[in-house]
C-alpha positions as CSV (number, residue, x, y, z in Angstrom):
1,X,-2.1,16.4,-18.6
2,X,-4.0,17.3,-15.3
3,X,-5.6,14.1,-14.5
4,X,-8.4,13.4,-11.3
5,X,-9.1,10.1,-10.4
6,X,-12.2,9.5,-8.5
7,X,-13.2,6.2,-6.9
8,X,-14.4,4.9,-3.4
9,X,-11.5,2.7,-2.8
10,X,-7.6,3.9,-3.0
11,X,-5.0,1.7,-1.0
12,X,-3.5,2.0,1.1
13,X,-6.4,4.4,2.4
14,X,-9.1,2.1,2.0
15,X,-9.3,-1.2,0.4
16,X,-11.8,-4.0,-0.1
17,X,-10.5,-5.6,-3.6
18,X,-8.4,-5.2,-6.7
19,X,-10.0,-1.5,-7.3
20,X,-8.1,0.1,-4.5
21,X,-4.9,-1.4,-5.9
22,X,-5.6,0.0,-9.4
23,X,-6.6,3.5,-8.0
24,X,-3.3,3.5,-5.5
25,X,-1.2,3.0,-8.5
26,X,-1.9,4.1,-11.6
27,X,-1.6,8.0,-10.8
28,X,1.8,7.1,-9.5
29,X,2.7,6.1,-12.9
30,X,1.0,8.4,-14.9
31,X,3.1,11.2,-12.8
32,X,6.4,9.4,-14.1
33,X,5.1,10.0,-17.7
34,X,5.3,13.6,-16.8
35,X,1.6,14.5,-16.0
36,X,0.0,15.8,-12.8
37,X,-2.6,13.3,-11.3
38,X,-4.2,13.3,-8.1
39,X,-7.3,10.6,-6.4
40,X,-10.8,12.1,-4.8
41,X,-12.3,9.3,-2.4
42,X,-14.2,9.7,0.6
43,X,-13.1,10.2,4.3
44,X,-14.0,6.7,6.2
45,X,-13.2,6.7,9.9
46,X,-10.4,3.7,9.4
47,X,-7.2,3.0,10.9
48,X,-5.5,4.8,8.0
49,X,-7.7,8.2,8.5
50,X,-6.7,7.8,12.6
51,X,-3.0,7.2,11.9
52,X,-2.3,9.9,9.2
53,X,-2.8,14.0,9.2
54,X,-4.6,15.7,7.0
55,X,-5.0,19.6,6.2
56,X,-8.7,21.2,5.3
57,X,-8.7,22.5,1.8
58,X,-12.3,22.9,1.1
59,X,-15.5,23.4,2.9
60,X,-18.8,22.9,1.3
61,X,-22.7,22.1,1.4
62,X,-23.8,18.7,-0.8
63,X,-27.0,18.9,-1.4
64,X,-29.0,15.3,-1.5
65,X,-32.4,16.1,-2.6
66,X,-34.2,18.2,0.2
67,X,-31.3,17.6,3.2
68,X,-27.7,19.6,3.0
69,X,-24.7,17.9,4.2
70,X,-21.8,19.7,5.2
71,X,-18.2,18.1,4.2
72,X,-14.8,19.0,3.9
73,X,-12.0,18.1,1.7
74,X,-9.5,17.1,3.5
75,X,-5.3,16.6,1.8
76,X,-2.7,13.8,3.1
77,X,-0.1,15.5,4.7
78,X,3.3,13.4,4.7
79,X,2.3,12.1,1.5
80,X,4.5,9.0,0.2
81,X,2.1,7.7,-2.3
82,X,3.6,9.6,-5.4
83,X,0.2,11.3,-5.9
84,X,-2.1,13.7,-4.2
85,X,-4.8,12.2,-2.2
86,X,-7.9,14.4,-1.2
87,X,-10.5,12.3,1.2
88,X,-13.9,14.3,1.2
89,X,-15.3,14.1,5.1
90,X,-19.1,14.0,5.0
91,X,-20.2,13.6,8.9
92,X,-23.3,11.6,9.1
93,X,-22.5,9.3,6.1
94,X,-18.8,8.3,6.1
95,X,-18.0,8.5,10.1
96,X,-18.0,4.6,10.2
97,X,-15.6,2.0,9.8
98,X,-16.7,0.1,6.5
99,X,-16.7,1.1,3.2
100,X,-19.2,-0.7,2.2
101,X,-22.7,-2.7,3.0
102,X,-24.7,0.0,4.3
103,X,-28.6,0.6,4.1
104,X,-27.9,3.9,3.2
105,X,-25.0,3.3,0.3
106,X,-26.9,5.0,-2.6
107,X,-27.3,8.3,-0.6
108,X,-23.6,8.0,0.7
109,X,-22.1,7.8,-2.9
110,X,-24.3,10.2,-4.3
111,X,-23.5,12.8,-1.9
112,X,-19.9,12.2,-2.2
113,X,-20.1,12.0,-5.8
114,X,-22.0,15.8,-5.6
115,X,-19.3,16.8,-2.9
116,X,-16.3,15.9,-5.5
117,X,-18.1,18.1,-8.4
118,X,-18.9,20.9,-6.0
119,X,-15.3,21.0,-4.6
120,X,-13.8,20.8,-8.6
121,X,-16.1,23.4,-9.3
122,X,-14.4,26.2,-7.4
123,X,-11.2,25.0,-8.0
124,X,-9.6,27.3,-10.0
125,X,-9.3,26.0,-13.8
126,X,-10.4,22.9,-14.8
127,X,-8.6,19.1,-15.0
128,X,-8.0,18.0,-18.6
129,X,-9.5,14.6,-17.8
130,X,-11.9,12.9,-15.0
131,X,-11.1,9.2,-14.8
132,X,-14.3,7.8,-12.7
133,X,-14.0,4.4,-11.0
134,X,-17.0,1.5,-10.8
135,X,-20.7,2.6,-9.8
136,X,-19.9,4.7,-6.9
137,X,-18.6,7.2,-9.0
138,X,-21.1,6.2,-12.1
139,X,-23.2,9.4,-11.9
140,X,-20.2,12.0,-12.4
141,X,-20.2,11.7,-16.3
142,X,-23.8,12.7,-16.3
143,X,-23.7,15.4,-13.7
144,X,-20.8,17.1,-16.0
145,X,-22.1,17.2,-19.2
146,X,-26.0,17.3,-18.0
147,X,-26.5,19.5,-15.0
148,X,-26.5,23.1,-15.4
149,X,-25.1,23.7,-12.1
150,X,-21.9,21.9,-13.6
151,X,-21.8,23.4,-17.0
152,X,-18.0,24.5,-16.1
153,X,-16.7,20.4,-17.0
154,X,-19.1,20.4,-20.4
155,X,-16.1,20.1,-22.6
156,X,-13.9,18.3,-19.9
157,X,-13.3,14.3,-20.9
158,X,-14.7,11.7,-18.6
159,X,-13.4,8.3,-18.8
160,X,-15.4,5.1,-16.7
161,X,-13.5,2.2,-15.9
162,X,-15.8,-1.0,-15.1
163,X,-13.6,-2.7,-12.8
164,X,-16.3,-5.3,-11.9
165,X,-19.6,-4.8,-13.6
166,X,-21.7,-7.3,-11.3
167,X,-22.2,-4.4,-9.1
168,X,-24.5,-1.8,-10.2
169,X,-25.7,0.0,-7.9
170,X,-29.3,0.6,-9.1
171,X,-32.4,1.6,-6.8
172,X,-35.8,3.1,-7.7
173,X,-37.2,6.5,-9.3
174,X,-38.3,7.6,-5.8
175,X,-34.7,8.4,-5.4
176,X,-34.3,10.2,-8.5
177,X,-34.5,13.2,-6.9
178,X,-31.6,12.9,-4.7
179,X,-29.6,13.7,-7.9
180,X,-28.9,17.7,-8.8
181,X,-31.7,19.2,-11.1
182,X,-31.7,18.6,-14.6
183,X,-34.1,18.3,-17.5
184,X,-36.6,15.4,-17.3
185,X,-35.7,14.7,-20.9
186,X,-32.2,13.3,-19.9
187,X,-34.0,11.0,-17.5
188,X,-33.1,8.1,-20.1
189,X,-29.4,8.8,-19.6
190,X,-29.9,7.5,-15.8
191,X,-32.2,4.8,-16.4
192,X,-31.7,1.3,-17.0
193,X,-34.4,-1.3,-17.1
194,X,-37.1,0.9,-15.3
195,X,-34.4,1.6,-12.8
196,X,-31.9,4.2,-11.9
197,X,-28.5,3.0,-12.4
198,X,-25.1,4.4,-11.7
199,X,-23.4,2.0,-13.8
200,X,-25.5,2.6,-17.1
201,X,-25.3,5.9,-16.8
202,X,-21.6,5.9,-16.6
203,X,-21.5,3.9,-19.6
204,X,-23.9,5.9,-21.8
205,X,-22.3,9.1,-20.8
206,X,-19.0,8.9,-20.1
207,X,-16.5,10.1,-23.5
208,X,-14.9,6.8,-23.4
209,X,-15.6,3.2,-21.0
210,X,-12.9,1.1,-20.5
211,X,-12.7,-2.4,-18.9
212,X,-9.6,-4.0,-16.7
213,X,-8.9,-6.7,-19.1
214,X,-9.7,-7.1,-23.0
215,X,-11.2,-10.6,-22.3
216,X,-13.6,-8.8,-19.6
217,X,-14.6,-6.5,-22.3
218,X,-15.8,-9.5,-24.8
219,X,-17.1,-11.4,-22.1
220,X,-19.6,-8.6,-20.4
221,X,-21.1,-8.3,-23.9
222,X,-22.6,-11.3,-23.7
223,X,-22.8,-11.6,-19.7
224,X,-23.3,-8.2,-17.3
225,X,-26.8,-8.8,-15.7
226,X,-29.0,-7.8,-18.0
227,X,-26.6,-4.8,-19.4
228,X,-25.1,-6.5,-22.7
229,X,-27.1,-5.0,-25.3
230,X,-26.0,-1.7,-23.4
231,X,-22.3,-2.8,-23.9
232,X,-22.8,-4.0,-27.3
233,X,-24.4,-0.5,-28.3
234,X,-21.4,1.2,-26.9
235,X,-18.6,-1.0,-28.0
236,X,-17.9,1.4,-29.9
237,X,-16.0,3.6,-27.4
238,X,-15.0,0.8,-25.2
239,X,-11.3,-0.2,-24.6
240,X,-10.0,-3.3,-22.9
241,X,-6.7,-1.9,-21.1
242,X,-4.9,-4.9,-18.9
243,X,-3.9,-3.5,-15.2
244,X,-0.9,-3.5,-13.9
245,X,0.7,-4.1,-10.1
246,X,2.7,-1.5,-8.6
247,X,6.3,-3.5,-9.1
248,X,7.9,-1.3,-6.2
249,X,5.2,-2.7,-3.6
250,X,5.7,-6.5,-5.1
251,X,8.9,-7.0,-5.8
252,X,10.3,-9.9,-3.7
253,X,13.6,-8.7,-3.9
254,X,13.0,-5.2,-1.5
255,X,9.6,-6.1,0.0
256,X,9.7,-5.1,3.7
257,X,7.2,-7.9,4.5
258,X,9.5,-11.0,3.7
259,X,12.1,-12.0,5.9
260,X,13.8,-13.9,3.4
261,X,14.1,-11.5,0.1
262,X,15.0,-13.2,-3.2
263,X,15.9,-12.1,-6.8
264,X,15.9,-14.3,-9.9
265,X,19.4,-15.9,-8.6
266,X,18.4,-16.3,-5.3
267,X,14.4,-17.8,-6.4
268,X,14.9,-21.3,-5.1
269,X,16.5,-20.6,-1.5
270,X,14.4,-17.2,-0.9
271,X,11.2,-19.4,-1.7
272,X,12.4,-22.2,0.4
273,X,12.7,-20.1,3.5
274,X,9.7,-18.8,3.2
275,X,7.7,-21.7,2.6
276,X,9.6,-23.4,5.8
277,X,7.8,-20.2,7.7
278,X,4.7,-20.5,6.6
279,X,4.6,-24.7,7.1
280,X,6.0,-23.9,10.9
281,X,3.1,-21.5,11.2
282,X,0.7,-23.6,9.9
283,X,1.8,-26.6,10.9
284,X,2.2,-28.3,7.1
285,X,4.9,-29.9,5.8
286,X,7.6,-28.1,3.8
287,X,8.7,-30.8,1.7
288,X,4.7,-30.9,0.1
289,X,3.9,-28.9,-3.1
290,X,2.0,-26.0,-1.3
291,X,-1.4,-24.7,-2.9
292,X,-3.2,-21.5,-2.0
293,X,-6.2,-19.4,-2.3
294,X,-5.8,-15.8,-1.6
295,X,-9.0,-13.7,-1.7
296,X,-12.6,-12.8,-1.2
297,X,-14.4,-16.0,-0.3
298,X,-17.6,-15.1,-2.4
299,X,-19.0,-17.4,-5.8
300,X,-17.5,-15.1,-7.9
301,X,-14.3,-16.4,-6.9
302,X,-15.1,-19.6,-7.4
303,X,-14.4,-20.0,-3.3
304,X,-17.6,-22.1,-2.9
305,X,-16.3,-25.3,-4.4
306,X,-12.7,-24.7,-2.2
307,X,-14.5,-27.1,1.0
308,X,-15.2,-29.7,-2.0
309,X,-11.9,-29.2,-3.3
310,X,-9.8,-29.8,-0.6
311,X,-11.9,-32.7,1.1
312,X,-12.2,-34.6,-1.9
313,X,-7.9,-34.1,-2.7
314,X,-7.5,-34.7,0.6
315,X,-9.4,-37.4,1.6
316,X,-8.0,-39.7,-1.5
317,X,-4.8,-38.5,-2.2
318,X,-3.9,-38.1,1.8
319,X,-0.2,-36.6,2.3
320,X,0.5,-35.6,-1.0
321,X,0.0,-31.7,-1.2
322,X,-0.6,-28.9,1.5
323,X,-3.4,-26.6,0.9
324,X,-3.3,-22.8,2.7
325,X,-6.4,-20.3,2.4
326,X,-6.3,-17.0,3.3
327,X,-9.5,-14.9,3.0
328,X,-13.0,-13.9,4.2
329,X,-16.6,-13.6,2.9
330,X,-19.7,-15.8,2.9
331,X,-20.0,-17.4,6.4
332,X,-20.8,-20.5,5.0
333,X,-17.8,-20.8,2.7
334,X,-15.9,-19.5,6.1
335,X,-17.7,-22.2,8.2
336,X,-16.9,-24.7,5.6
337,X,-13.5,-23.9,5.2
338,X,-12.9,-24.0,9.1
339,X,-14.7,-27.3,9.5
340,X,-12.3,-29.4,7.9
341,X,-9.3,-28.0,9.7
342,X,-9.4,-30.9,12.2
343,X,-9.9,-33.5,9.5
344,X,-7.1,-32.8,7.6
345,X,-4.8,-31.4,10.2
346,X,-1.0,-31.5,8.8
347,X,-2.0,-31.0,5.5
348,X,-4.8,-27.9,5.2
349,X,-5.0,-24.4,7.2
350,X,-7.1,-21.7,6.8
351,X,-6.5,-18.3,7.8
352,X,-10.0,-16.3,7.9
353,X,-9.3,-12.4,7.7
354,X,-7.5,-9.9,5.8
355,X,-3.7,-10.1,6.4
356,X,-1.7,-7.8,3.8
357,X,2.0,-9.0,5.5
358,X,0.7,-12.8,5.4
359,X,-0.4,-12.4,1.9
360,X,2.9,-11.4,0.8
361,X,4.4,-13.9,2.5
362,X,2.2,-16.7,1.1
363,X,3.1,-15.3,-2.3
364,X,6.7,-15.7,-1.6
365,X,6.5,-19.2,0.3
366,X,4.0,-21.0,-2.3
367,X,4.4,-23.4,-5.0
368,X,1.2,-23.1,-6.6
369,X,-1.9,-20.0,-6.5
370,X,-5.3,-21.3,-6.8
371,X,-8.0,-18.9,-8.8
372,X,-11.0,-20.7,-9.9
373,X,-12.8,-17.6,-10.2
374,X,-16.4,-17.1,-12.4
375,X,-15.7,-13.7,-12.4
376,X,-12.6,-12.2,-12.7
377,X,-12.7,-8.6,-15.1
378,X,-8.5,-8.5,-14.7
379,X,-7.1,-10.4,-11.4
380,X,-4.2,-9.1,-9.8
381,X,-3.2,-12.2,-7.4
382,X,-2.1,-14.2,-10.6
383,X,0.3,-11.0,-11.6
384,X,1.2,-10.9,-7.8
385,X,2.1,-14.7,-7.9
386,X,4.1,-14.7,-11.2
387,X,6.4,-11.6,-9.6
388,X,7.3,-14.1,-6.6
389,X,7.6,-17.3,-8.7
390,X,4.3,-18.9,-7.9
391,X,2.5,-20.7,-10.7
392,X,-1.1,-19.9,-11.4
393,X,-3.8,-22.5,-11.6
394,X,-7.0,-20.3,-12.9
395,X,-10.1,-20.8,-14.6
396,X,-10.0,-19.1,-18.5
397,X,-12.2,-16.3,-18.1
398,X,-11.5,-12.4,-18.1
399,X,-8.0,-11.3,-17.0
400,X,-6.8,-14.6,-16.4
401,X,-7.1,-15.4,-20.0
402,X,-5.2,-12.8,-21.0
403,X,-2.3,-13.1,-18.6
404,X,-1.5,-17.1,-17.9
405,X,-0.4,-19.4,-20.7
406,X,-1.0,-23.3,-19.8
407,X,2.3,-25.1,-20.0
408,X,1.0,-27.5,-22.3
409,X,0.6,-24.5,-24.8
410,X,4.5,-23.6,-24.5
411,X,3.2,-21.4,-21.4
412,X,4.2,-21.3,-17.8
413,X,1.0,-21.7,-15.9
414,X,-2.1,-24.3,-15.1
415,X,-5.4,-23.5,-17.1
416,X,-9.1,-25.1,-17.0
417,X,-12.1,-24.2,-18.1
418,X,-14.8,-25.0,-15.6
419,X,-15.2,-23.5,-11.9
420,X,-16.0,-27.2,-10.7
421,X,-14.3,-29.6,-8.4
422,X,-12.9,-32.1,-11.1
423,X,-11.3,-29.4,-13.4
424,X,-9.4,-28.0,-10.3
425,X,-8.5,-30.9,-8.9
426,X,-7.2,-32.3,-12.0
427,X,-5.0,-29.1,-12.7
428,X,-3.7,-29.8,-9.0
429,X,-2.7,-33.3,-10.2
430,X,-0.9,-31.6,-13.0
431,X,0.7,-29.5,-10.9
432,X,1.7,-32.2,-8.5
433,X,3.6,-33.6,-11.8
434,X,5.2,-30.5,-12.2
435,X,6.4,-30.1,-8.9
436,X,8.1,-33.7,-8.7
437,X,10.4,-32.2,-11.9
438,X,12.7,-29.5,-10.1
439,X,14.3,-28.7,-13.5
440,X,11.4,-27.7,-15.1
441,X,10.3,-26.2,-11.8
442,X,13.2,-24.1,-11.2
443,X,12.9,-22.7,-15.2
444,X,8.9,-22.0,-14.7
445,X,10.0,-20.0,-11.9
446,X,12.6,-17.7,-13.7
447,X,10.5,-17.3,-16.6
448,X,7.6,-16.2,-14.9
449,X,9.3,-13.8,-12.5
450,X,10.9,-12.0,-15.5
451,X,7.4,-11.6,-17.0
452,X,6.5,-7.3,-16.9
453,X,3.5,-6.8,-15.6
454,X,4.0,-3.3,-14.3
455,X,1.8,-0.5,-14.5
456,X,4.4,1.1,-17.1
457,X,3.0,-0.3,-20.1
458,X,-0.9,0.3,-18.7
459,X,-0.3,3.9,-17.7
460,X,0.9,4.9,-21.1
461,X,-2.1,3.6,-22.6
462,X,-4.6,5.2,-20.6
463,X,-2.7,8.6,-21.4
464,X,-3.0,8.0,-25.1
465,X,-6.4,7.4,-24.5
466,X,-7.1,10.5,-22.6
467,X,-5.2,12.6,-25.1
468,X,-7.4,11.1,-27.9
469,X,-10.5,12.3,-26.5
470,X,-9.4,16.1,-26.2
471,X,-11.2,18.9,-28.3
């Protein structure tokens, strides 16, 4: 099969969250299954784009309403990603350092989608399936089936994956003319609750809809910012496929970002050495249990309760634990976390920002990973933690529910039901009790490192879904 993935993010070219990790891994594993898979994404003026070489393969014009944008399709040269990567350069829209959060994001991503289809329209032959990811590519299934200009794709299956349904990209009817001309009879396919909504359009028009975990598919049928009825109506074509992780990138035995690599046999020594490096770097005590949080500092991830958790457990249980935070996001959360450093020096520290190498070291050296998420469609951090022998402490939601079983239920993690200071601290107290039993810790570490969350399984599930859609 010839599989085309279209996305706003793809690791390592551009990353904000888990979307990039998925799109940067799934095509590689589909190729290993004997298929052809490639990725189309925007060309951002980023460190990646300035440090790699590209070759132009197509030039064209994308018409956005009454404005024409020239664009080029660039192929990554010296490619070691395991799949072909094509970036669409649209001057005036994507020649900026960031991926999102511009006032004209609607215009940017509609133009990107039009440019992608314009290029595919000129290519010889058609793909066997077009797989779109999140609302930034949400109009592609509609345009493939209802815009006459793209009638070539009318019988090409489209699959749409919801990585995070909280972001829907809706806008007013005053911008409807940005889409290529189509019969007004089809207006209902791009509208939801009196707004143009690319996420709703994709759910209506894609041949199949997937979510990144089975539990998330169940949850969004009851809570998805007003789109619950639509999700329940389209449940028949919806599938929950749990994400995987790239077992080559996330492998403590070969990880180039680790000074002390380790295997199942050497996990105790390897984690101890990595923990000592971390504790020296941040002024922490390596003899104490090390709790960490890695990710976006936003309410969706439960990060807004972190300052209160850190203050409460550090004040009332001083010296009993270390806490290390890595992430960036809402400024009030960042400021709250930084403010606590002087109060609990020697037991708590934070690194505000994104640091890929440090994240690998933390997974390797930490004892426990905190994930108190309010919303977690799948979650990859808990899978990375398991791979590196770090025990996840999670709220039972979305993919966290699907991947972590509590030690009280003959499992290997620590789970709680609410995103609250009380629930998280109670779980941390349970973790500290576990930490005092080295034999039990060692047993769990060896158990979780052997759990297979690689993309092999998920890639096969996607291919089977594609094949079921063939006419």
